[in-house]
Each structure stands twice: as C-alpha cells, then as structure tokens.
C-alpha positions in Angstrom: 107.1 84.9 59.0 105.6 88.2 60.3 107.8 90.0 62.6 105.5 92.2 65.1 107.1 94.4 67.7 104.7 95.4 70.9 106.2 98.8 72.0 104.6 99.7 75.8 106.4 102.0 78.3 107.2 99.0 80.6 106.5 95.7 81.7 105.6 97.5 85.2 102.5 95.4 87.1 99.1 96.2 85.1 96.3 95.0 82.9 98.0 96.9 79.5 101.5 95.0 80.5 99.5 92.0 80.9 97.6 92.0 77.9 100.8 92.3 76.0 102.8 89.8 77.2 99.2 87.1 76.3 99.8 88.0 72.7 103.2 88.1 72.5 103.1 84.3 73.8 99.9 83.4 71.9 100.0 84.1 69.1 100.5 81.6 66.4 104.6 80.9 65.9 104.1 79.1 63.1 102.7 82.9 61.3 104.8 86.0 63.9 107.5 86.3 65.6 106.8 89.0 68.6 108.9 91.3 70.5 108.2 93.4 73.5 110.2 96.9 73.3 109.7 99.4 76.2 110.5 102.8 76.5 111.3 103.6 80.1 112.0 100.5 81.8 112.1 97.0 81.6 109.3 96.3 85.1 108.6 93.6 87.0 106.3 91.3 84.2 109.9 91.0 82.9 110.5 87.3 84.0 107.4 86.4 83.1 107.9 87.7 79.8 110.7 86.0 79.6 110.0 82.8 81.2 107.4 82.0 78.0 110.4 82.7 75.7 109.4 86.4 74.6 112.4 88.6 73.4 112.4 91.9 75.8 115.0 94.9 74.9 114.3 98.4 76.4 115.3 101.9 74.8 116.0 103.6 78.3 114.1 106.5 78.2 116.6 109.6 80.3 113.5 112.2 81.1 110.6 113.5 79.3 113.1 115.6 76.8 114.9 112.1 76.0 113.8 112.9 72.1 116.5 110.6 70.4 114.6 108.1 72.1 112.5 107.7 69.0 115.9 106.9 67.2 116.6 103.6 69.5 113.4 102.6 68.9 113.9 102.7 64.6 117.4 101.4 64.6 115.3 98.1 66.6 113.0 97.8 64.5 115.2 98.0 61.0 117.8 95.5 62.9 114.5 93.4 63.6 113.1 93.7 60.2 109.9 94.2 61.8 107.0 94.1 59.6 103.7 95.3 62.2 104.4 97.8 65.4 101.3 97.8 68.2 101.6 100.6 70.9 100.0 100.8 74.6 99.6 103.6 76.8 101.0 107.3 76.0 104.4 106.9 76.4 104.1 104.1 74.0 101.4 105.0 72.2 104.0 108.3 71.3 107.3 107.2 70.7 106.6 103.9 69.5 104.8 105.5 66.5 107.1 108.3 66.3 110.5 105.6 65.6 108.2 103.0 63.7 107.0 106.3 61.3 111.0 107.4 61.4 111.8 103.7 60.2 109.0 102.8 57.4 107.6 99.9 59.4 104.8 98.1 57.4 102.2 98.6 59.3 101.1 100.7 62.5 98.6 100.0 65.2 97.2 102.2 68.7 95.5 100.4 71.0 93.0 102.4 72.7 91.9 100.7 75.9 91.3 104.1 78.7 88.6 106.6 77.6 91.1 109.7 76.6 91.6 112.2 79.9 94.2 114.3 77.6 94.4 118.3 77.3 95.2 119.8 74.3 98.1 118.6 73.5 98.3 115.3 73.5 94.8 115.5 71.8 97.5 117.4 69.1 99.7 114.7 69.1 97.0 111.7 68.9 95.3 113.8 66.3 98.6 113.9 64.3 100.1 110.6 64.6 96.7 108.5 64.0 96.9 110.1 60.3 99.5 108.0 60.2 98.3 104.8 62.2 97.3 102.4 59.9 94.5 100.8 62.3 93.3 102.0 66.0 92.4 98.7 68.3 89.8 99.8 71.2 89.1 97.9 73.7 85.7 98.4 74.0 83.0 100.7 72.1 83.4 102.7 75.1 87.0 103.7 75.0 86.4 104.3 70.5 83.4 107.0 71.4 85.5 108.3 73.7 89.1 108.3 70.8 86.8 109.5 68.0 85.4 111.8 69.9 88.6 113.5 71.3 90.8 113.1 67.9 88.3 113.0 64.9 89.9 110.2 63.4 88.0 108.0 60.8 85.9 105.4 62.1 86.8 103.3 59.3 90.5 102.8 61.4 88.5 102.0 64.1 87.9 98.4 65.5 86.7 97.0 68.9 88.1 93.7 70.2 87.3 93.0 73.4 89.7 91.9 76.1 90.0 88.6 77.1 91.1 86.3 80.2 92.6 83.3 80.8 89.5 81.5 83.0 91.6 78.4 84.3 93.3 80.1 87.3 89.9 81.2 87.8 87.9 78.3 87.0 90.2 75.6 88.8 91.1 77.8 92.0 89.8 76.4 95.8 88.8 78.7 98.7 91.2 78.6 101.3 89.5 80.3 104.4 92.4 83.1 104.1 89.7 86.0 104.4 86.8 84.3 106.6 87.0 83.5 109.7 83.4 82.8 109.9 81.2 80.4 107.9 77.7 83.2 108.6 80.2 85.6 107.2 79.5 87.3 103.8 82.5 88.5 101.6 82.4 91.6 99.7 85.1 91.7 97.9 86.9 94.3 95.3 90.4 94.1 93.4 91.4 97.8 91.8 94.3 100.7 92.7 93.6 102.8 95.5 93.4 105.4 93.2 90.3 108.1 93.0 88.9 106.9 89.7 88.4 103.1 91.3 85.7 105.2 94.3 86.2 103.3 97.1 85.9 105.6 98.9 82.1 105.3 98.1 82.3 101.8 98.5 83.7 101.9 102.1 80.4 104.5 102.9 77.8 101.8 101.3 79.6 99.2 103.7 78.8 101.3 106.3 75.5 100.7 105.6 75.5 96.8 105.4 74.0 94.0 108.0 77.1 93.7 110.8 77.8 89.8 109.4 79.5 91.2 106.3 83.6 91.8 105.9 84.9 94.2 102.8 87.7 92.7 100.9 89.9 95.5 99.6 92.9 94.3 97.2 95.2 96.5 95.8 97.6 99.5 96.7 98.3 103.2 95.5 97.8 106.9 96.8 94.7 106.9 99.2 96.0 103.3 100.9 96.6 105.2 104.3 93.3 108.0 103.3 91.0 105.0 103.0 92.6 103.2 106.2 92.1 106.7 108.6 88.4 106.6 106.3 87.6 103.1 107.3 88.8 104.3 111.1 86.3 106.7 111.8 83.8 104.9 110.5 84.8 102.6 113.4 84.8 99.9 110.7 88.1 98.3 110.6 86.8 94.7 112.8 85.3 94.2 109.5 87.2 95.4 106.6 90.4 93.5 105.2 93.0 95.5 103.0 95.3 92.8 101.9 97.6 95.0 99.6 98.6 93.7 95.9 98.3 90.0 96.0 99.3 87.0 93.6 96.5 84.8 94.7 93.4 86.3 93.5 91.7 83.3 92.0 92.0 81.9 95.3 90.7 84.6 96.9 88.1 85.2 94.5 86.6 82.2 94.9 86.0 82.6 99.1 84.3 85.9 98.0 80.5 86.2 97.5 80.4 89.5 95.8 82.2 91.2 94.0 81.8 95.3 93.2 83.0 98.0 91.0 82.7 101.6 91.8 84.6 103.0 89.6 83.8 106.7 88.3 85.0 105.6 85.0 86.4 102.2 83.2 87.9 101.7 80.1 86.5 98.0 79.9 87.0 95.8 83.4 88.9 93.0 83.0 88.8 92.1 87.1 85.1 91.7 86.1 85.4 89.4 84.2 88.2 87.5 86.7 85.4 88.3 89.1 82.6 86.5 86.6 84.9 83.2 86.4 85.0 82.8 89.8 81.4 82.4 89.8 81.0 85.0 91.8 77.9 88.0 91.7 78.6 91.7 90.6 77.9 95.1 91.0 79.3 97.5 89.1 78.9 101.2 88.0 77.2 102.2 84.6 80.5 104.0 83.1 82.5 103.3 80.6 83.0 99.1 79.0 81.4 97.2 82.2 78.3 97.9 80.7 79.2 96.1 77.7 79.9 93.5 79.7 77.2 93.8 82.8 73.9 93.3 81.6 71.5 95.2 84.2 69.2 92.1 86.2 70.6 89.5 83.6 74.0 88.6 85.4 74.8 91.2 87.3 74.1 94.8 88.5 74.5 98.7 87.1 74.4 101.5 89.0 75.4 105.3 88.1 78.3 107.0 89.3 78.8 107.9 92.4 75.4 107.8 93.8 75.9 106.4 96.9 72.2 105.6 97.8 72.3 103.3 94.4 75.6 101.3 95.2 74.0 100.6 99.0 70.7 99.7 97.6 72.4 97.2 95.1 75.0 95.5 97.9 71.9 94.8 100.6 69.7 93.6 97.5 72.6 91.2 97.0 73.1 90.2 100.3 69.1 89.8 101.0 68.0 87.9 97.6 69.9 84.7 97.7 68.1 83.9 94.6 69.1 87.1 92.9 72.3 86.4 94.1 72.8 82.7 92.4 70.5 84.2 88.8 72.8 86.7 88.3 76.1 84.6 88.9 74.7 81.4 87.0 74.6 83.7 83.9 77.4 85.4 84.2 79.4 82.5 84.7 78.7 81.4 81.1 78.8 84.4 79.7 82.3 84.9 80.6 82.8 82.0 78.1 83.1 84.6 75.6 86.3 86.1 77.2 88.6 83.9 76.5 91.6 84.8 76.0 92.1 82.5 72.7 89.1 84.6 71.1 91.2 87.8 71.6 94.5 86.3 70.4 92.5 84.7 67.0 91.3 88.6 66.0 94.4 90.1 67.2 95.9 87.5 64.5 93.4 87.8 62.2 93.7 91.8 62.0 97.7 91.5 61.6 97.2 89.3 58.6 94.3 91.6 56.8 97.0 95.1 57.3 100.2 92.6 55.8 98.8 91.2 53.6 97.3 95.1 52.1 100.2 96.4 52.7 102.8 93.8 51.2 100.3 93.2 48.1 
C-alpha cells in the first residue's frame, strides 16, 4: 500500500481544493491510502471530504511567522509513514515541501495550476524548493511554460496532466426555468470569482451592446461584487442582469443557458469551460493561458484577444445571431469534453505516482 498525503492551505471552496478531494477519493484503494493535510484551517469542503471517507488533518498554522508548522507537517508525515507528498497552491507548496524535506519523504510532487505572478522572494523560494522536488505536475502547457520561465528548473521534471471533471452531473441535469422568464430570452451565463482578473466588467460592457431579448447571468461572488452592481446600474441594465451569488446548482443553471462566456485576462486552465461544454453550451472565451488547449477557435468555440471589448462584443453577438454556428460549436464541444473525464485525470496521476515510487524504492 502506497501512502500519499495531499497538502493544501485549506479545504475552502475552490478548484484546487475540489481537485484534491477528487484525487484522494478517486485513487485505487487497493494500491493507495491517501490523507489530506490542510495547513491553515479545515474549510467548508471538510464535510464533503469526510463523507467520502478521506482522513483530513490540519496543522493550524498561526499567522505568517509560524515557522514551526514545518515540524508539525513533518511529524504527521513521519507518524503516517507517508511515501508520497503532493503539494498545492502557494502556502501548501512552501510549507508542505519544507515538512516533506525535513521528514526525508521518498517522493515530493509539486502542482502548478495558475500562471506565475509572484515576486522575487517567491521565485527564489520556488527555485530552491523545486531543486528538492522530484516531479512537477502542471494542469496545462501554459502553466508549465509560465513556471519554467519563472523558476528556471529543468523541463525534465515537468509533466502536464489536464484537469478533469465529473461529467455526469452536467450531462444528466435538467433545466428548471429558475432564471428564464420568457421562452424568447437568450441567456448568457458566466461562473467566476468577482475578481479583477476575471474581467466581468468587460463582459458587462459587451453585454450592454447586445439585443434587448438577451439576459446576463453572473454566478459567483467576490471583492468586486458591489462595483459590478454599480456598473450594471450605471448602464441601466438592472432588469437584464441577474447576480445569483455562489451556487451549488451550477449544472442546472448551465442547462438553462444558451451561451457561456469566460472573459478572463488569465486562466491556468479553465475547469468551468469544461462544465459548460458538458452542459451542451456554446462557449466564448479569451485566448489566454490554458484556454486555447480546450477551445479551438471556430471548431468548438470562439476565442477573442483578452481585454478587447469590440472583439468580445462581436463574438457574443455572432453567437446570438448565428444559430447554425452555435449548434455546430456546441455539438463539437460536447464531444470533446469526454477527454477531460475525471477518471482519466486520476489514472494519469496514479501512473505517475507508481513510476516515481518504484524509482525510489529500487
């Protein structure tokens, strides 16, 4: 039995957190025994992890200068006789690897899931820690390129494994008319954190130039919540824009929509695009990060250059006006999404774990 620990700051709502739970719950129980270690706190997804039978431990890091957390992580790894450590996101990647190095853990894996934007100190730490890291898994070619450029570590340590999602909730969900008030409405939906990098302000500006029978549905929350509502009010669009907040019925809401738009300035990969594709939705997205690895322009979606209001507006209106184009793109997208099934992602990780473990025990 190979014992593996996934180390992440917390199990709050988020893509990396869900990925850790998916990996831990999806591994072959005859071969792997996983645990999750959270560095700062447990988080809202703890009950979900525990319901799946995953053991979750927390080191309760107290503040920025709680350096002893390294020792607590090392003790958990030693007591659990952990063979493989995989670390996620900045805090998890730093302290998880420091603890694993102190414990002399056999295999240390780091995970790259976003484009590298950190400053000099973080880059220095990444370079030092990567030199003690056996393997680095990136979720896209874009995140791999970004990390390579920032840390100057040998490319031979890197592997790209695209994210995967559970397709079934999106394939089987049914629309319930929760957001559609008229059969003639054309519903444009996005799901995102209300963060400047997601460029929801650009989407609202583009939507203001769309026909009057369209409706914009914004699912999510964040620090720009009030600013975006003020923008909508200033454009006199309050009757046509719905702010739904954070929701747990995303599959149903996507099934009620006609078009999905993701206008981000940067994306490591874009899991939400996979969810839209699985929901049989046409997609318009910015040509950034890992998105072009999913969406090929005019084959299974439309891409536009980031920040280009005119290009985004034209792409959305083209989708609204051209029913045949929309049908063609969403039909191809609904076929392409099968290559991003969750079990394929898990199998790829299992293969890597076995390869690295066997190379260390020989």
